[in-house]
N, C-alpha and C positions, 0 to 999 in steps of 0.2 A: 239240843244240837240240830234237830230237824228244823227248828225255826230259823236258825242261822243259815242252814243250807238252802232253804227255800226263800230266804229273804230277797226281796226285790231291790236291786241296787238303783236302777233307774229304768224308765220306760221310754222306748223309742218307737214312735208311730204305732202304738198299740201292741208292741212286742215288749215283753218284760225280760230284762237281763238279770238273771239270778246269780248268786254266788257260785252255785254249782257249775254254771256255764263258763264262768270266768276261770274257775279252777281247772275244768277239763281242757280249755283252750291252752292254759299255761303249762299243763302237764304234756299236752301234745307238742307244744313248742320245745319244751325241754327234751323230750324224746327225740325229736328231729335234730336238735343240736348235738345231742350225744351220738346219734347215729353218724352224723356228718363228721364229728371229731374222730370216731373210730375208723371210719373209712379213709380219712385223710392220713392218719397215722400209718394204716396198712399200705396206702399208696406210696408214702415216703419211703417206708421200709422196702417195698417192692422195687421202687426206682433205684435205690442204693444197691440192692441185690442184683438187679439186672445189669447195672453198669459194670460190675466186676464178675458176675457169675461165670461167664464163659471166657476164662483166661486165655484159652487157645485162640479164640476169635480175636481177642484184643491184641495178643502178641503178633498174630498174623497180619492184622491191619497195620500195626506199628511198623513192622518190617517191610511191608509192601510200600507204605507211604514214604519211608526213608529211602528205600531203593529208587522209587520214582523221583524223589527230590535230587538224589545224587546222580541220576542218569539224565537229567533235563539238559537241554542244549543251552539254556540261559543261566547256567551255573554261576553263582556268585553275582548275579545282577541284583538290582534293587527289588524287583518282583520276587526273585528267588529267595532273598533274605526275609521278605515279609512272610512268605510261605513257610520258610524254615523256622521263623519265630513262632508262627501259629502251631507248627508241629511241636516245637519245644514246650509251648504253653500246654498243649494237650497232654504231653507226656508228664508234665509236672502235676497236672490235675489228676491224672490216672494214678500217679505215684502216691498222692495224698489218700486216694480212695483205697488203694492196695494196702497202705500201712494199717488201715482199720480192720482188715480181714485177717483171720487166723488160719486159713487153709494153707496146706503145704505148697500148692502150686502158686497161690497168691504171694507167699513169702519169697519163693524163688524168683518169681517174675519181678517182685519189688527189688530184690538185690540186683538182678540184671538191668532193671531200668535205672537204678542208681548210677551204675557204671555208664550206661548209655547217656543219661542226662549230663553227667560230668563231661563226657567226651563231646557231646553236642555244644555245651557252653564253652568249652575249651577251644573248639574249632571256631565258634563264633567270635571269640575274643581275638584269637590270633590264628591266621591261616598259615600254619607252617606245615612242613612235611610230617613232623612228629604228631601234630594235632590231627592231621588227615589219617595217619596210620592208627592212632588211638581210636578215632571214630570208626574206622573200618573194622578194627579188632572188636570193639564194643558191639558193633552192629552184627558181626559174625557170631559172637557168643550168644547174643540175644536171639538171633535167627536160629542158630543151632539148638538152643534150648527149646525154642517154640516147636521146631520140627521133632525133637526127641520126645517131648512130653505129649505133644498133640498129633499122635499118629492117626 
């Protein structure tokens, strides 16, 4: 075994490269690869946790953004609709993340967001008094929930 371990694979400018050198380098590379994989998995899990961890902050931001949208002077202009669609897309993405979490607050916020998303889409499709009222009601329920849970 010692003969194989110390066997010279090739010589480079008076330096001998032995089997044990190659094995050590390969083991180090494998170790680095494993460490990188472990940290990237932890980072991904941490990012997912961070996006939903503070439900109160999320709810507060959502209510503030919608309130700002509804109070803008360029209501229902082309730019307003672009911003409104961005808001809707962000809500839908948060909704998908919330569905994966088991916490009580997350589930409650998920249900409130479902109603809010439905009202947002309905308002976007048809701007009627009923859709405005439904949006205001969904917004108020969402905001009330956020205030009651996040004191």
